[in-house]
C-alpha positions as CSV (number, residue, x, y, z in Angstrom):
1,M,-8.2,19.9,21.2
2,V,-9.3,20.2,17.9
3,A,-8.6,23.3,16.4
4,G,-10.5,26.4,16.3
5,S,-14.1,26.6,16.1
6,E,-16.8,25.6,13.6
7,S,-16.6,29.0,11.6
8,E,-13.2,29.2,12.3
9,V,-12.9,25.7,10.3
10,K,-15.0,27.2,7.5
11,R,-12.8,30.6,7.1
12,R,-9.8,28.2,6.5
13,G,-11.4,26.1,3.8
14,Y,-12.0,23.2,5.3
15,G,-15.3,21.2,4.0
16,S,-16.2,24.6,2.0
17,G,-16.4,22.7,-1.0
18,Q,-13.3,25.0,-3.0
19,F,-10.3,23.2,-4.3
20,L,-8.0,26.0,-3.4
21,P,-9.3,27.9,-0.3
22,E,-6.3,28.8,0.9
23,E,-4.5,32.6,1.4
24,S,-2.0,31.6,-1.6
25,F,-4.7,31.1,-4.4
26,Q,-7.0,34.1,-3.3
27,S,-5.6,35.9,-6.5
28,W,-3.0,36.2,-9.2
29,T,-0.9,38.3,-6.8
30,S,-0.7,36.3,-3.7
31,Y,0.3,33.5,-6.0
32,A,2.7,35.1,-7.3
33,N,3.9,36.6,-3.9
34,A,3.6,32.7,-2.7
35,L,5.9,31.4,-5.8
36,R,8.7,34.0,-4.7
37,Q,8.6,32.2,-1.2
38,T,9.1,28.7,-2.3
39,H,12.2,27.9,-1.2
40,T,11.6,29.2,2.4
41,R,8.5,27.7,2.4
42,L,10.0,24.3,0.9
43,Y,12.4,24.3,3.4
44,D,10.0,24.7,6.3
45,R,8.1,21.6,5.3
46,V,11.0,19.7,4.4
47,F,11.6,19.9,8.5
48,T,8.6,20.1,9.7
49,R,7.2,17.1,11.6
50,S,3.8,16.3,12.4
51,T,2.3,14.7,16.4
52,D,0.7,11.9,16.8
53,E,-1.8,14.4,18.4
54,E,-2.4,16.3,15.6
55,E,-2.7,13.6,13.0
56,I,-5.6,11.9,15.5
57,F,-7.6,15.0,16.4
58,E,-6.7,18.2,14.8
59,I,-6.3,16.8,10.7
60,R,-8.9,14.2,11.3
61,A,-11.2,17.0,12.2
62,R,-10.9,18.7,9.3
63,S,-13.3,16.1,7.7
64,G,-16.5,17.9,8.7
65,H,-17.4,14.5,10.1
66,E,-16.2,11.4,11.8
67,M,-16.0,8.2,10.0
68,K,-18.0,5.7,12.2
69,K,-16.4,3.0,14.5
70,T,-18.0,0.1,13.4
71,L,-15.3,-2.6,12.6
72,N,-13.2,-5.2,14.6
73,W,-10.8,-7.6,14.2
74,W,-13.0,-10.0,12.5
75,D,-13.7,-7.5,10.2
76,L,-10.5,-6.4,9.5
77,I,-9.2,-9.9,8.8
78,W,-12.2,-10.4,6.0
79,F,-11.4,-7.3,5.2
80,G,-7.1,-8.1,4.4
81,V,-8.1,-11.8,3.0
82,G,-10.5,-10.5,0.6
83,V,-8.8,-7.0,-0.1
84,V,-5.6,-9.2,-0.9
85,I,-6.3,-12.4,-2.3
86,G,-7.5,-11.2,-5.6
87,A,-5.7,-10.7,-9.2
88,G,-2.4,-11.5,-7.8
89,V,-2.3,-15.0,-7.0
90,F,-4.8,-16.2,-10.1
91,V,-3.0,-14.4,-12.7
92,L,0.9,-13.6,-11.4
93,T,1.2,-17.1,-10.2
94,G,0.6,-18.6,-13.7
95,L,2.4,-15.9,-15.7
96,E,5.7,-15.5,-13.5
97,A,6.0,-19.2,-13.0
98,K,6.0,-19.7,-16.7
99,V,8.5,-16.8,-17.8
100,D,10.6,-15.7,-14.4
101,A,10.8,-19.2,-11.8
102,G,8.9,-22.2,-12.9
103,P,8.3,-24.6,-9.9
104,A,10.0,-22.1,-7.7
105,I,7.6,-19.7,-8.1
106,I,6.6,-20.8,-4.4
107,L,10.3,-19.5,-3.4
108,S,9.1,-16.3,-4.8
109,Y,5.8,-16.3,-2.7
110,V,7.9,-17.0,0.3
111,I,10.4,-14.5,-0.3
112,S,7.8,-11.5,-0.9
113,G,5.5,-13.4,2.0
114,L,8.4,-12.4,4.0
115,C,9.0,-9.4,3.6
116,A,5.2,-8.6,3.6
117,M,5.0,-9.7,6.9
118,L,7.8,-7.3,8.2
119,S,6.0,-4.5,6.5
120,V,2.8,-5.5,8.8
121,F,5.1,-5.1,12.0
122,C,5.9,-1.7,11.1
123,Y,2.7,-0.6,10.0
124,T,0.9,-2.4,12.8
125,E,2.2,-0.5,15.4
126,F,1.9,2.7,13.6
127,A,-1.8,1.7,13.2
128,V,-2.4,1.2,16.8
129,E,-0.7,4.6,18.0
130,I,-1.8,6.9,14.7
131,P,-5.5,5.3,14.6
132,V,-6.1,7.5,11.3
133,A,-7.6,6.9,7.9
134,G,-3.8,8.2,6.1
135,S,-2.0,5.2,7.7
136,S,1.6,5.4,6.1
137,F,1.3,9.2,4.9
138,A,0.5,10.2,8.4
139,Y,3.2,7.6,9.9
140,L,5.9,9.5,7.6
141,R,4.7,12.8,8.6
142,V,5.1,12.3,12.1
143,E,8.3,10.9,11.7
144,L,9.9,12.0,8.4
145,G,8.2,15.2,7.7
146,D,5.5,16.9,5.5
147,F,8.0,16.6,1.8
148,V,8.7,13.0,2.4
149,A,5.0,12.1,3.2
150,Y,3.9,14.1,0.4
151,I,6.4,12.0,-2.0
152,A,5.1,8.8,-0.5
153,A,1.7,9.9,-0.7
154,G,2.1,10.6,-4.3
155,N,3.2,7.1,-4.8
156,I,0.6,5.7,-2.6
157,L,-2.2,7.0,-5.2
158,F,0.3,6.3,-8.0
159,E,-0.1,2.3,-6.5
160,C,-3.8,2.4,-5.5
161,V,-5.0,3.6,-8.8
162,I,-2.2,1.1,-10.7
163,G,-3.4,-1.9,-8.2
164,G,-6.7,-1.4,-8.9
165,A,-6.5,-1.5,-12.7
166,A,-4.4,-4.6,-12.6
167,V,-7.2,-6.3,-10.7
168,A,-9.7,-4.9,-13.3
169,R,-8.1,-6.3,-16.3
170,A,-8.1,-9.4,-15.0
171,W,-11.5,-9.1,-13.9
172,T,-12.5,-9.2,-17.8
173,S,-9.8,-11.9,-18.6
174,Y,-11.5,-14.4,-16.5
175,F,-15.0,-13.3,-17.1
176,T,-14.2,-14.3,-21.0
177,S,-12.6,-17.2,-20.0
178,L,-16.0,-18.3,-17.9
179,L,-18.0,-17.5,-21.1
180,N,-15.5,-19.9,-23.1
181,H,-14.0,-16.5,-25.0
182,N,-10.3,-15.5,-25.5
183,Y,-9.1,-13.4,-22.8
184,N,-8.8,-10.2,-25.7
185,D,-12.3,-11.0,-27.3
186,F,-14.4,-8.4,-25.3
187,R,-11.6,-5.9,-25.3
188,I,-11.0,-3.3,-28.4
189,H,-8.5,-3.5,-30.1
190,T,-6.3,-0.3,-31.4
191,N,-3.5,1.3,-33.0
192,L,-2.2,2.6,-29.8
193,P,0.9,1.5,-28.9
194,T,1.7,-2.3,-27.8
195,N,0.9,-3.0,-24.1
196,Y,-1.9,0.2,-24.6
197,N,-3.7,-0.9,-27.5
198,Q,-6.5,-3.2,-25.7
199,L,-9.3,-1.0,-24.6
200,D,-11.4,-2.7,-21.5
201,P,-14.8,-1.7,-21.1
202,I,-16.0,-4.1,-19.2
203,A,-13.3,-3.3,-16.3
204,I,-14.7,0.1,-16.6
205,G,-18.2,-1.3,-14.9
206,V,-16.8,-3.2,-12.8
207,L,-14.9,-0.5,-11.1
208,L,-18.3,2.0,-11.3
209,V,-20.3,-0.9,-9.6
210,V,-17.7,-1.8,-6.8
211,G,-17.2,2.2,-5.8
212,L,-21.1,2.9,-5.6
213,I,-21.1,-0.2,-3.1
214,A,-18.0,1.5,-1.3
215,M,-19.7,4.9,-0.6
216,K,-22.7,3.6,0.6
217,S,-21.2,2.3,4.0
218,T,-18.6,0.7,5.5
219,K,-20.0,-1.7,7.4
220,A,-22.0,-2.9,4.7
221,T,-19.3,-3.3,2.5
222,S,-17.2,-5.4,5.3
223,R,-20.2,-7.8,5.4
224,L,-20.3,-8.1,2.0
225,N,-16.6,-8.7,1.3
226,A,-16.8,-11.3,4.5
227,V,-19.5,-13.2,2.8
228,S,-17.8,-13.3,-0.6
229,T,-14.5,-14.2,1.0
230,I,-15.5,-17.1,2.8
231,F,-16.9,-18.4,-1.0
232,H,-13.4,-17.5,-2.1
233,I,-11.5,-19.2,0.6
234,V,-13.8,-22.7,-0.3
235,L,-12.9,-22.5,-4.0
236,I,-9.5,-22.0,-2.9
237,I,-9.7,-25.3,-0.4
238,F,-11.2,-26.3,-3.7
239,V,-8.7,-25.7,-6.1
240,I,-5.9,-27.2,-4.4
241,V,-7.5,-30.6,-3.0
242,A,-8.8,-31.0,-7.1
243,G,-5.7,-29.9,-8.2
244,L,-3.4,-32.0,-6.1
245,I,-5.5,-35.1,-6.8
246,K,-4.1,-34.4,-10.8
247,A,-0.7,-33.6,-9.4
248,K,2.3,-35.0,-11.3
249,P,5.5,-34.8,-9.2
250,S,7.6,-34.6,-12.8
251,N,6.2,-31.3,-13.7
252,Y,8.5,-30.4,-10.5
253,T,11.4,-30.9,-12.7
254,P,13.2,-28.6,-13.1
255,F,12.5,-27.2,-10.1
256,A,14.1,-23.5,-10.9
257,P,14.9,-23.6,-14.6
258,F,15.9,-20.1,-14.4
259,G,17.9,-19.9,-11.5
260,A,18.3,-17.9,-8.0
261,K,17.7,-14.4,-10.4
262,G,14.2,-16.0,-12.0
263,I,13.1,-16.6,-8.3
264,F,14.0,-13.3,-7.3
265,R,12.8,-11.5,-10.3
266,A,9.5,-13.3,-9.9
267,S,9.5,-12.5,-6.2
268,S,9.3,-9.0,-7.0
269,V,6.8,-8.9,-9.5
270,V,4.2,-11.3,-7.0
271,F,5.2,-9.1,-4.4
272,F,2.1,-7.1,-5.8
273,A,-0.3,-10.3,-4.9
274,Y,0.3,-9.0,-0.8
275,L,-0.6,-5.6,-2.1
276,G,-3.3,-4.3,0.0
277,F,-2.7,-5.5,3.5
278,D,-1.9,-1.5,4.0
279,A,-5.6,-0.8,3.2
280,V,-6.4,-2.7,6.3
281,A,-4.5,0.1,8.2
282,T,-6.4,2.9,6.5
283,M,-9.4,1.3,8.3
284,A,-8.1,2.0,11.6
285,E,-9.9,5.2,12.1
286,E,-13.3,3.0,12.0
287,T,-12.4,0.4,14.3
288,K,-13.7,-0.1,17.7
289,N,-10.6,-1.2,19.5
290,P,-7.6,-0.2,17.2
291,A,-5.1,-2.0,20.3
292,K,-6.4,-5.3,20.1
293,D,-8.3,-5.5,16.8
294,I,-5.7,-4.0,14.5
295,P,-2.6,-6.1,15.4
296,L,-5.0,-9.6,15.0
297,G,-6.2,-8.4,12.1
298,L,-3.2,-7.5,10.3
299,V,-1.0,-10.4,11.0
300,G,-3.8,-12.5,11.2
301,S,-4.7,-12.4,7.7
302,T,-1.2,-12.1,6.2
303,I,-0.6,-15.9,7.7
304,I,-3.9,-17.0,6.1
305,I,-2.8,-15.2,2.6
306,L,0.9,-16.6,3.1
307,V,-0.1,-19.8,3.5
308,A,-2.9,-19.4,1.0
309,Y,-0.4,-18.3,-1.7
310,C,1.8,-21.8,-1.4
311,L,-0.3,-24.0,-1.5
312,M,-1.6,-22.5,-4.7
313,A,1.6,-22.2,-6.4
314,V,2.8,-25.4,-5.4
315,T,-1.1,-27.3,-6.8
316,L,-0.5,-25.3,-10.0
317,C,3.2,-25.9,-10.8
318,L,2.2,-30.0,-9.6
319,M,-0.6,-30.0,-12.6
320,Q,1.2,-28.7,-15.4
321,S,4.8,-28.1,-16.5
322,Y,5.9,-24.5,-16.2
323,V,6.3,-24.2,-20.1
324,D,2.7,-25.6,-20.5
325,I,0.6,-22.6,-17.7
326,D,-1.5,-20.1,-19.8
327,K,0.1,-16.8,-18.4
328,D,-3.7,-15.0,-18.3
329,A,-5.7,-17.9,-16.9
330,G,-3.3,-20.7,-15.7
331,Y,-5.9,-22.0,-13.1
332,S,-8.5,-22.7,-15.3
333,V,-6.7,-23.9,-18.4
334,A,-4.6,-26.0,-15.9
335,F,-8.0,-28.0,-15.4
336,Q,-9.0,-27.9,-18.5
337,K,-5.6,-29.6,-19.5
338,V,-6.1,-32.4,-16.9
339,G,-9.5,-33.4,-18.0
340,M,-11.8,-31.6,-15.0
341,N,-13.0,-29.2,-17.5
342,W,-16.4,-28.8,-15.6
343,A,-13.7,-27.6,-12.8
344,K,-12.8,-24.8,-14.9
345,Y,-15.9,-22.6,-14.6
346,I,-15.8,-23.1,-10.3
347,V,-12.4,-21.8,-10.7
348,D,-13.4,-18.8,-13.4
349,L,-16.5,-17.8,-11.0
350,G,-14.4,-18.2,-7.8
351,A,-11.9,-16.0,-9.1
352,L,-14.3,-13.5,-10.3
353,I,-15.5,-13.1,-6.6
354,G,-12.1,-13.1,-5.5
355,M,-11.3,-10.2,-7.6
356,T,-14.4,-8.3,-7.2
357,T,-13.8,-8.6,-3.0
358,A,-9.9,-7.2,-3.5
359,L,-11.7,-4.3,-6.1
360,L,-14.4,-3.5,-3.3
361,G,-11.5,-3.5,-0.4
362,G,-8.7,-1.4,-2.7
363,A,-12.0,0.7,-3.0
364,V,-12.6,1.5,0.3
365,G,-8.6,2.1,1.1
366,Q,-7.7,4.1,-1.3
367,A,-10.3,6.3,-0.4
368,R,-8.9,6.8,2.8
369,Y,-5.7,7.5,2.0
370,L,-6.8,10.6,-0.2
371,T,-9.2,11.5,2.5
372,H,-6.4,12.2,5.0
373,I,-3.8,13.3,2.3
374,A,-6.8,16.0,1.2
375,R,-7.3,17.0,5.6
376,T,-3.7,18.7,5.1
377,H,-4.1,20.4,2.1
378,M,-1.2,18.8,0.1
379,L,-4.6,18.1,-2.1
380,P,-8.0,20.0,-2.4
381,P,-9.8,19.9,0.8
382,W,-12.5,18.9,-1.1
383,F,-11.4,15.4,-1.4
384,A,-11.4,15.2,2.8
385,L,-15.2,15.7,3.3
386,V,-16.9,12.9,4.8
387,N,-20.5,12.8,3.6
388,E,-22.9,13.0,6.9
389,K,-25.5,10.1,6.2
390,T,-23.4,7.4,4.8
391,G,-20.1,7.9,7.3
392,T,-17.9,7.4,4.0
393,P,-15.7,9.9,2.2
394,V,-17.8,9.7,-1.0
395,N,-15.8,12.8,-2.9
396,A,-12.5,10.7,-2.6
397,T,-14.2,7.2,-3.6
398,L,-15.7,8.7,-6.8
399,T,-12.3,10.4,-7.6
400,M,-10.3,7.0,-6.9
401,V,-12.8,5.0,-8.7
402,L,-12.3,7.1,-12.0
403,G,-8.8,7.3,-11.8
404,T,-8.3,3.6,-11.8
405,A,-11.2,3.2,-14.4
406,I,-9.2,5.2,-16.9
407,I,-5.9,3.4,-16.2
408,A,-7.6,-0.2,-16.2
409,F,-9.5,0.6,-19.5
410,F,-6.0,1.5,-21.6
411,T,-2.8,-0.4,-19.9
412,E,-2.1,-4.4,-19.9
413,L,-2.0,-6.3,-16.2
414,D,2.0,-7.1,-16.8
415,V,3.2,-3.6,-17.4
416,L,0.8,-2.7,-14.0
417,A,1.9,-5.4,-11.6
418,K,5.2,-4.0,-12.0
419,L,4.8,-0.4,-11.5
420,V,2.7,-1.3,-8.7
421,S,5.6,-3.5,-7.2
422,I,8.1,-0.7,-7.2
423,S,6.0,2.0,-5.4
424,T,4.9,-0.6,-2.7
425,L,8.7,-1.3,-2.0
426,F,8.9,2.1,-1.7
427,I,6.8,3.2,0.6
428,F,7.2,0.2,2.4
429,T,11.0,0.9,3.4
430,L,10.2,4.1,4.0
431,V,7.7,3.0,6.5
432,A,10.5,0.8,8.2
433,I,12.8,3.6,8.2
434,A,10.2,5.8,9.9
435,L,9.8,3.0,12.6
436,L,13.6,3.0,13.5
437,V,13.5,7.1,13.8
438,R,10.4,6.6,15.8
439,R,12.0,4.0,18.8
440,Y,15.4,6.0,18.5
441,Y,14.6,9.3,18.7
442,A,12.6,11.7,20.2
443,T,12.3,15.9,19.6
444,G,13.9,17.7,23.0
445,E,14.9,14.2,24.3
446,T,17.6,12.5,22.2
447,N,20.4,14.7,22.2
448,R,22.8,15.8,19.6
449,H,25.5,12.5,19.8
450,N,22.7,9.9,19.8
451,Q,21.0,11.7,16.6
452,N,24.2,12.1,14.9
453,L,25.0,8.4,15.7
454,L,21.7,7.2,14.1
455,I,21.6,9.1,11.2
456,M,25.2,7.4,10.6
457,F,23.7,4.3,11.3
458,L,20.7,4.6,8.7
459,L,22.7,5.6,5.9
460,L,25.2,2.6,6.3
461,I,21.8,0.5,6.4
462,L,20.2,1.8,3.3
463,S,23.9,2.0,1.2
464,S,24.9,-0.9,1.9
465,S,21.1,-2.7,0.7
466,S,21.1,-0.6,-2.3
467,A,24.5,-1.6,-2.9
468,T,24.0,-5.4,-2.2
469,A,20.8,-4.7,-4.8
470,I,22.8,-3.0,-7.3
471,C,25.5,-6.0,-7.2
472,W,22.6,-8.5,-7.5
473,A,21.4,-6.5,-10.7
474,R,24.5,-6.1,-12.5
475,S,27.1,-8.7,-11.5
476,D,27.3,-12.4,-10.9
477,S,30.3,-12.3,-8.7
478,W,29.7,-13.0,-5.0
479,I,32.5,-10.5,-4.1
480,C,30.8,-7.5,-3.3
481,Y,28.2,-9.3,-1.0
482,V,32.0,-9.8,1.1
483,I,31.6,-6.2,2.1
484,T,28.0,-5.2,1.9
485,V,26.6,-7.6,3.9
486,P,28.7,-7.2,7.1
487,I,28.1,-3.6,6.5
488,W,24.6,-4.0,7.0
489,I,24.8,-6.4,9.9
490,L,27.8,-4.4,11.8
491,S,25.5,-1.4,11.2
492,T,22.5,-2.8,12.5
493,C,24.4,-3.8,15.2
494,G,26.0,-0.6,15.7
495,L,22.3,0.8,16.4
496,W,21.2,-2.0,18.7
497,M,24.4,-1.3,20.8
498,F,25.6,2.4,20.8
499,V,22.1,4.3,20.5
500,P,19.5,4.2,23.2
501,Q,15.9,4.0,22.3
502,A,14.3,7.0,23.0
503,R,10.6,5.8,22.9
504,K,8.7,2.7,23.8
505,P,5.5,1.8,22.3
506,K,2.8,2.6,24.4
507,L,0.4,-0.8,23.3
508,W,1.3,-3.1,20.8
509,G,5.3,-2.8,19.2
510,M,7.2,-4.4,16.6
511,P,9.6,-7.5,18.0
512,L,13.6,-7.5,17.6
513,V,14.0,-3.8,17.0
514,P,16.4,-2.9,14.8
515,W,16.9,-6.0,13.5
516,L,13.5,-6.6,11.9
517,P,13.0,-3.2,10.6
518,S,16.5,-3.2,9.4
519,L,15.7,-6.2,7.6
520,S,12.7,-5.2,6.1
521,I,14.7,-2.0,4.9
522,A,17.0,-5.1,3.1
523,M,14.7,-7.0,1.8
524,N,12.5,-4.0,0.2
525,I,15.6,-2.8,-1.5
526,F,17.0,-5.8,-2.5
527,L,13.5,-6.8,-4.3
528,L,13.8,-3.1,-5.8
529,G,16.7,-4.1,-7.4
530,S,15.0,-7.1,-9.2
531,L,12.6,-5.1,-11.3
532,D,13.2,-4.0,-14.9
533,Y,14.9,-0.6,-16.0
534,Q,11.8,0.3,-17.7
535,S,9.9,0.6,-14.3
536,F,12.2,2.8,-12.8
537,V,11.6,5.0,-15.8
538,R,8.1,5.7,-15.3
539,F,9.1,5.7,-11.4
540,V,10.7,8.5,-12.0
541,I,8.7,10.6,-14.5
542,W,5.9,10.1,-12.4
543,T,8.0,11.2,-9.2
544,V,9.3,13.9,-11.0
545,A,5.8,15.2,-12.0
546,L,4.8,15.1,-8.0
547,I,7.8,17.4,-7.0
548,V,6.0,19.7,-10.0
549,Y,2.5,19.6,-8.8
550,Y,3.9,20.3,-4.9
551,L,6.0,23.2,-5.8
552,L,3.4,24.8,-7.8
553,F,0.3,24.1,-5.8
554,G,0.8,21.7,-2.8
555,L,3.6,23.1,-0.7
556,H,1.8,26.7,-0.8
557,A,-1.6,25.1,0.2
558,S,-0.5,22.8,3.0
559,Y,2.1,25.8,4.2
560,D,-0.8,28.3,4.0
561,T,-3.2,25.7,6.0
562,A,-0.5,24.8,8.9
563,K,0.4,28.6,9.1
564,A,-3.5,29.1,10.2
565,E,-3.5,26.5,12.5
566,K,-0.8,27.6,14.1
567,N,-2.3,31.4,14.4
568,V,-5.8,29.7,15.7
569,N,-3.7,28.0,18.3
570,V,-1.5,30.9,19.8
571,G,-1.4,31.5,23.3
572,V,-2.9,28.3,24.4
573,T,-0.6,25.6,25.9
574,K,-1.0,22.5,24.5
575,D,1.5,20.2,25.0
576,E,0.7,18.7,28.6
577,E,-3.0,18.8,27.6
578,D,-2.5,17.1,24.3
579,G,-0.6,14.3,25.8
580,K,-3.6,13.5,28.4
581,E,-5.9,13.6,25.8
582,L,-3.8,11.4,23.4
583,E,-3.5,8.7,26.6
584,A,-7.1,9.0,27.2
585,F,-7.9,8.3,23.8
586,L,-5.7,5.2,23.3
587,G,-6.7,4.4,26.7
588,T,-10.3,3.7,25.7
589,S,-9.3,2.1,22.8
590,S,-7.5,-0.5,25.0
């Protein structure tokens, strides 16, 4: 099934160590010829779909060596809890309670948690059936095509780098608090623009240490993550119990001082606190039994995280009035204010442990994303190499850690959190759309009538969801909701009633399709509508930069690679063989 022999793999540049080994970049003449064909190549890539088999067997083989299957569902649960419960709960809770939501921050966590859970269901169905390191990038290549997958991939990498940088900045804040210093005392003050003028060398050091651990061994990283996460959960229990002892119900009045808009604005920001569960999906390639382990790992860890976040948010707002909460180290300062100064050190130390595990898990997940993207040659294949000795993608890990360190050195946490939320919500929306496409469209089986109905209903779901979000952001009138919400309901109902499902999940499926994926789309877009204008400007700038790179390099590299792969397999009838091999692969997993 793996395309070509070892010599053919080397000839095409996979694993050769070159950054641009493809035919288009062998000379200036070939590059000029490739640029002249940009429009035809772009058309090809926009309408090209990968298959489950290609992602599992052919694309994965381009890393030169297999990643080691060492993880089970228990590892994934601890990995999920460890990578998610980090800067979000210890920093964003206080920040958003103070400036956006007040004690109603618990509702913000419930809303964003429900949104995250719907995305978890989408990811789980894909991860079970396409257990590869690429996670959402691979899923989108299969269902929405190369170009959409590439745009998502760029934002995935952006999300990973920005999210890791945010946690690293928060790590420095709690470290300085542990040493009884102001949170900016160990940062270097400069004359750079506001939000970029506090340089953070400690964040760089932490990231480099974490990166070295992540490069050494996935199993060792998982064990270290599990041990530190246990300590972190013990700390969370301590914070909840000790904090509630000092609770004052009067602090919960007023409950929602900034109104409903403040609750949803906070929800769109604290969604960052749930960032990381998708990193669990990237571990599917290293999971022993994806059919059982991935659903338990993803859903189990998300439930634990949601409960922990809500209890932590309630505790903080009962200990202190929202107007007095410290926006940088809310929990440790709150314990100081209620006379439990000794508890401050426990909280700070526990927060550091939690954020370290989040950074460690993030470094592992980030590298797997980059690895699979590079396997398609949308990025140089050098990033896809898996080290034979460690079984880890060393090049990808080092690259992502260095990129994260550079961003963490300059950029403030509040800027980073909003940037991460917008990229994450965008990607989760695409994955929910891809799941609907997967269920309702199959090449060669779905007729033109049903295909047109699917497109129409998807466009209506997207447009009604977007209109609802715009109304929420721009108007206080309820009249537009009378139009947009029924359109969403009728569109989803139409998809459910008039378009037959073309494919059933083989092993694990999302329940209540199309209602839950459609609700996921609507909630993600609604939260996007609660983010600030500047975040969208930065998002657009980054996306434009991605498209420029793609048109100049990524398009031609991936096009050459796909054509080389096709030429190697000319004359081989693969469909039946591929289907049997995929069934055998998933069968051994189940």
